[in-house]
Structure formats: C-alpha cells, structure tokens
N, C-alpha and C positions, 0 to 999 in steps of 0.2 A: 515466949515474946507475947507481948499482949496485943490486943486487937489495933490500938493505935499505931503500934510500931509496924505492926503488918500493913495497915493503910498507908502508911509514911512510905515503906519500902516498896509497895506497888505503885505508888504516884511517882516516886524516883524513876522506877524501871520503865514506866510509861513515858515519861518526860525523855529519858536516855533514848528511847526507841524513835520518839518523834524527831529528835534532834538528830539522830543518825540518818533519817530518811529525808531531812529537810535539804533540798537542793541548794539553799543559799541565795545570795543575789546573783544577778546576772554576771556572766565573766566578761561581757562586752560592756564597758563602762560608756554612756552618754549614746547608747543606741536608740534611735526613735522606734519603738516597738508599735506605735500608732500607724507610723506610714508603712511598716512592714506588713502590718494586716490590712492597710487600705490597698497595698500594691497587691497583695495575695488575693483579694477579691477581684481586682481587674484582671488578673491572669485567669482566675476561674471564669469570670464573666467571657474572656475572650476564647477559652476553650469550649464554652458552651455551644450546642448546635443552634444554629439560626432558626428563630421561629418564622412561620408563614408570614406574618406581618413584616418581619424585616425583610424577607425576600421579596414581597410585593413593593416595598418602598424602593428597592434597587432597579425596579422595571421603569422604563421610560414612560413618559405620560401617554404616548400613543397606544401602548400596550396596556397600560391600566384602563384606558378607555375600551379597548377591545374587549378586556376581561370583563368589565362591567357589563358592556353590551352583550357578551356572552351569556351571562347569568341572567340578564333581563329577557333576553331572547329565549333561554331555556325555561323560564316561567311561562312566557306567553305559548311557547310550542308545546308545553305540557297541556295547557288549558285548551288550545286548540285541538290537540289530539283527540281529548275527550269530547269536544263539542262537533267535530267533523265527522260525516258518515264515511263509510268503508273507504272507498278509492280515494278519497280527498285527504285521508290522514297524511300522506306524504306532503301535502302542503302545509303541515305544522312546522316543517323545517324551515320555510321561508322567513318567518320572524327571526328565527335564529342568526341566519345569514345577514339579514338587514340591521339587526340590532348590533352585530358584532362590526359591520363595516361603519355604522353610525357612530358607535363608540369609539372605533378608531380615527375617524376624522374629528371629532369633537375632543378626544385627547391629544390630537396633533395639534389643534388650533389653540387650546387651552393650556399647552405645555409651556411652564415658564423658565425652562432653561434656555440660555442663548448658546447655541451651538458654533464655534469657530468655522469660519468658511476658508 
C-alpha cells in the first residue's frame, strides 16, 4: 500500500468516526431553543439566594430610615466613645438611640407607598 492510499484510508476512517458521533439535527422540529435558554436563566436566577440589597428593598421606608439612622448613630457612638472620659463613655450610646428614632421618623414621613385604610 502506498503512502497516499494509507492517508486516504485514515481520512475515510476519521470521517466515519465523526459521522458516527454526530447527533444530527434536533428531534424536535420548530422548537425555539433561544426561548428555552432564556427561561432556564430566569429559573436559575429565581433559585439564587437573595442579595442583601434585595432584602433591604423589601423593608418598608420607616425601617430603612431606622437602619440608616442606626448606622449613622454607630459612627457617632464610636467617635464619642474615644473622645469621652471614663465614666461618660456610656453616654456614647445616646446618639445611637437618637439617630435610630430620627431615621425611623424621617423614613415614615418620606415613605412613598400609600397604605389602604
């Protein structure tokens, strides 16, 4: 067998193997695979655990304001804790309470949702 015959035989063998492994066209005629992929992404996103930002968006305005007030109050409390002398360090908790209540009130007044009565 010549070298050219051997190469042709190997090429035919490769083509036969590739053809045997080819799944061919889809058995479902007219199926929209693009919609299928889009729906699969939606399902995957629905199964994903919610992010902290998503949970924050679920809170009513008054609790969002209270949470923001708590964060601001925590910063002020930490600052006062380092500035105040010994026995007065407990007074550093006062801005925490004041900012939380103020944030609650501001959040309640700026809440855009109309609640049914």
